[in-house]
C-alpha positions as CSV (number, residue, x, y, z in Angstrom):
1,X,103.6,113.9,92.7
2,X,105.1,116.4,94.7
3,X,104.0,118.5,97.7
4,X,104.0,121.6,97.0
5,X,104.1,124.4,100.8
6,X,101.4,127.4,101.1
7,X,102.0,130.6,102.7
8,X,99.8,133.2,103.0
9,X,101.4,136.5,101.3
10,X,99.7,139.2,103.3
11,X,98.4,139.8,106.8
12,X,94.4,139.0,106.0
13,X,94.4,135.4,107.0
14,X,92.4,132.8,108.0
15,X,94.0,129.6,109.9
16,X,94.3,128.1,107.7
17,X,96.7,129.7,105.4
18,X,98.3,131.5,108.5
19,X,100.6,128.7,109.7
20,X,100.8,127.7,106.0
21,X,99.5,124.4,104.2
22,X,100.3,121.5,101.9
23,X,99.0,120.4,98.4
24,X,99.5,117.0,97.3
25,X,99.8,118.4,93.1
26,X,101.2,117.3,89.6
27,X,104.4,118.7,87.9
28,X,102.1,120.2,85.1
29,X,99.3,121.8,88.0
30,X,99.3,125.5,88.2
31,X,100.6,126.9,91.3
32,X,97.5,127.5,93.7
33,X,97.1,132.0,94.1
34,X,94.7,132.1,96.6
35,X,93.9,130.2,99.8
36,X,90.7,127.6,99.7
37,X,89.5,129.1,102.3
38,X,89.2,132.7,102.9
39,X,90.6,133.4,99.4
40,X,94.0,135.7,100.4
41,X,96.8,135.7,97.8
42,X,99.4,132.8,99.0
43,X,102.9,131.7,97.4
44,X,104.8,128.3,97.0
45,X,107.5,128.3,99.8
46,X,110.5,126.3,99.2
47,X,110.7,123.5,102.3
48,X,113.0,121.4,103.5
49,X,113.7,117.9,101.5
50,X,113.0,114.6,103.1
51,X,116.1,112.8,104.5
52,X,116.4,109.2,105.2
53,X,118.9,108.6,107.9
54,X,119.9,105.7,109.9
55,X,119.4,102.6,108.6
56,X,115.7,102.9,107.1
57,X,116.4,102.9,103.5
58,X,118.3,99.4,103.6
59,X,116.5,96.4,102.5
60,X,115.8,93.4,105.0
61,X,117.2,90.0,104.2
62,X,113.4,89.0,104.0
63,X,112.1,91.5,101.6
64,X,115.5,91.2,99.2
65,X,114.1,88.4,97.3
66,X,110.5,89.7,97.1
67,X,111.7,92.6,95.4
68,X,113.9,90.5,92.4
69,X,117.0,91.2,94.2
70,X,120.2,89.0,95.6
71,X,121.7,89.4,98.4
72,X,125.7,88.0,99.4
73,X,127.6,88.2,102.5
74,X,131.5,88.1,102.9
75,X,132.5,85.3,104.1
76,X,136.1,85.2,103.4
77,X,138.8,86.5,101.6
78,X,137.2,86.8,97.7
79,X,134.4,84.0,98.9
80,X,130.6,85.3,99.0
81,X,127.6,83.2,100.8
82,X,123.8,83.9,98.9
83,X,121.9,84.8,102.1
84,X,118.6,85.8,99.7
85,X,117.5,85.5,96.3
86,X,118.3,83.5,93.3
87,X,121.5,83.1,92.1
88,X,124.2,80.8,92.8
89,X,125.1,79.6,96.8
90,X,128.5,80.8,96.8
91,X,130.6,82.9,94.3
92,X,134.3,82.7,94.2
93,X,137.0,85.2,93.3
94,X,139.1,82.4,92.2
């Protein structure tokens, strides 16, 4: 379920909608039209997407097998050695 951001449409706001607020909603849910606290009209705004930076998205070797993957590392030209998971211990391009 996506998290939608909402901002006040008028100057008559409360502390909740003045700075904007977020709602976790299903895609099929209707957009929120009023602030839940003061009833002021609100509009959905486009937020900044979440971007994974660095190596945070890479699975560690200790978790690869747990998630059902096999990981190999290159040890020579056309030769790979298994580091985690199920499968043959060595893979050769020959």
